[in-house]
ROBAVO-236661 format. One line per 2 residues: their letters; for each residue x, y, z of C-alpha. Coordinates in steps of 0.5 Angstrom, whole numbers, plus 500, padded with zeros to 3 digits. Layout:
A	X:Y:Z ~ ...
This chain:
XX	084:543:157 ~ 081:538:159
XX	080:530:158 ~ 075:524:159
XX	074:519:164 ~ 070:513:163
XX	068:507:167 ~ 063:506:174
XX	069:505:178 ~ 075:511:175
XX	069:516:175 ~ 067:513:182
XX	075:515:184 ~ 075:520:180
XX	070:525:184 ~ 072:521:191
XX	080:524:190 ~ 078:530:188
XX	085:532:186 ~ 082:535:180
XX	076:539:179 ~ 071:534:173
XX	067:540:170 ~ 061:535:168
XX	059:528:169 ~ 054:525:163
XX	051:518:165 ~ 046:514:162
XX	038:515:163 ~ 036:511:169
XX	043:511:173 ~ 041:515:178
XX	037:509:182 ~ 042:504:181
XX	048:508:182 ~ 047:513:188
XX	054:513:191 ~ 057:516:183
XX	051:521:185 ~ 052:523:192
XX	060:524:191 ~ 058:528:184
XX	053:532:188 ~ 058:534:194
XX	063:537:189 ~ 058:540:185
XX	059:537:179 ~ 054:538:173
XX	050:533:171 ~ 048:531:164
XX	044:525:163 ~ 045:522:155
XX	044:516:151 ~ 048:510:151
XX	050:512:142 ~ 052:519:145
XX	057:517:151 ~ 059:512:145
XX	061:517:141 ~ 064:521:147
XX	070:515:148 ~ 070:512:142
XX	069:504:139 ~ 071:499:144
XX	071:503:151 ~ 066:500:156
XX	064:507:159 ~ 058:503:163
XX	054:509:163 ~ 059:514:166
XX	063:519:162 ~ 067:524:166
XX	070:531:163 ~ 075:532:168
XX	081:538:169 ~ 088:534:165
XX	091:529:170 ~ 096:533:175
XX	103:531:175 ~ 107:532:181
XX	114:535:181 ~ 120:530:182
XX	122:533:189 ~ 115:531:191
XX	117:524:191 ~ 124:524:195
XX	120:522:201 ~ 116:516:197
XX	119:509:200 ~ 117:505:193
XX	117:508:186 ~ 115:505:179
XX	119:508:174 ~ 116:506:166
XX	122:507:161 ~ 118:508:154
XX	112:503:156 ~ 107:506:151
XX	101:502:152 ~ 096:506:155
XX	092:499:158 ~ 099:496:161
XX	102:503:164 ~ 094:503:167
XX	094:496:170 ~ 102:498:172
XX	099:504:176 ~ 093:500:179
XX	098:494:182 ~ 103:500:184
XX	097:502:189 ~ 095:497:191
XX	103:494:193 ~ 104:500:196
XX	107:504:191 ~ 108:512:192
XX	109:514:186 ~ 110:513:178
XX	115:516:174 ~ 114:517:167
XX	119:519:161 ~ 115:525:157
XX	116:522:151 ~ 115:515:147
XX	111:513:153 ~ 103:514:154
XX	101:519:158 ~ 095:520:163
XX	089:520:159 ~ 082:516:158
XX	086:510:157 ~ 091:509:163
XX	085:512:167 ~ 081:508:165
XX	086:501:165 ~ 088:504:172
XX	080:502:174 ~ 082:510:179
XX	088:508:182 ~ 091:514:178
XX	088:519:182 ~ 091:517:188
XX	098:516:186 ~ 103:521:185
XX	105:521:178 ~ 111:524:176
XX	114:526:168 ~ 121:527:167
XX	125:528:160 ~ 131:525:162
XX	130:518:166 ~ 138:517:167
XX	138:523:171 ~ 133:523:174
XX	136:516:176 ~ 141:519:180
XX	138:524:183 ~ 134:519:186
XX	140:515:188 ~ 143:522:191
XX	137:522:197 ~ 137:514:197
XX	134:509:193 ~ 137:503:191
XX	134:502:183 ~ 133:495:181
XX	131:494:174 ~ 127:488:171
XX	129:484:165 ~ 127:476:163
XX	135:475:163 ~ 136:478:169
XX	142:475:175 ~ 137:475:181
XX	131:471:182 ~ 126:477:185
XX	123:472:190 ~ 130:472:194
XX	133:479:193 ~ 132:483:200
XX	131:490:197 ~ 132:497:201
XX	128:501:204 ~ 128:505:199
XX	126:502:192 ~ 125:504:185
XX	124:499:180 ~ 125:500:173
XX	121:496:168 ~ 122:497:160
XX	118:498:155 ~ 114:492:152
XX	118:490:147 ~ 125:492:148
XX	125:493:155 ~ 130:498:159
XX	133:502:154 ~ 142:501:155
XX	144:507:160 ~ 138:506:164
XX	139:499:165 ~ 146:501:166
XX	144:505:172 ~ 140:500:175
XX	144:498:182 ~ 141:490:181
XX	137:487:175 ~ 132:482:177
XX	128:477:175 ~ 121:473:175
XX	124:466:175 ~ 119:462:170
XX	117:454:170 ~ 122:451:166
XX	117:446:161 ~ 114:452:158
XX	120:456:157 ~ 123:450:154
XX	117:450:151 ~ 117:457:148
XX	113:460:152 ~ 118:464:156
XX	116:471:158 ~ 111:475:161
XX	106:481:159 ~ 109:488:162
XX	103:489:166 ~ 104:481:169
XX	111:482:171 ~ 111:488:174
XX	105:486:178 ~ 109:481:181
XX	115:484:182 ~ 111:490:186
XX	109:484:190 ~ 116:481:192
XX	118:489:195 ~ 111:489:198
XX	113:482:202 ~ 119:484:203
XX	116:492:207 ~ 112:489:210
XX	117:483:214 ~ 121:489:216
């Protein structure tokens, strides 16, 4: 099977990373002159090219997707096994985050803030498809992403390997900005509406939060989008790591 990857940067990083075969690259006529880097990489990877008009590309990716004139047909995403993450320093775990835009944005932040891998549950969560690839702007091509059947058992496994597990909750007792963080971190983020599930939360070593402006909270503006909150927390973990 194959999936579509659309957009200039997602397609470019798909080609550069070289982790999966690109079977064909569809592009809007005329881009050969302005987007030479993509065509250079396509040539290096010996990818078949097919000039198309924008309407054809729109039909391929669906309504509302900004393909920017590039759509690649690629192999399915190459997930890794959990044992391939045990030598990591920082791992992001998503507990039933279902919006592909959020998963993609969180993967982008994870890569930018030095997280080595991302763990997703196999059920009730967005997989790495077209939406996640597009929202990550190519970052998923460099991350090790693992899908597991049981997050609770996975947390137990990672704890045995020396990881300290931090769960994110706006009602958490500890401000992430004041937390020291261990050398091996698993940061757990819950779903957009319900947060972490009960058993996942109970498995965490520490529950952390992002502190908010008090006046905004008093006015009822008291929550952050999942990808925004995740980006802030990952930055806190990253800042502690570079100070050590």
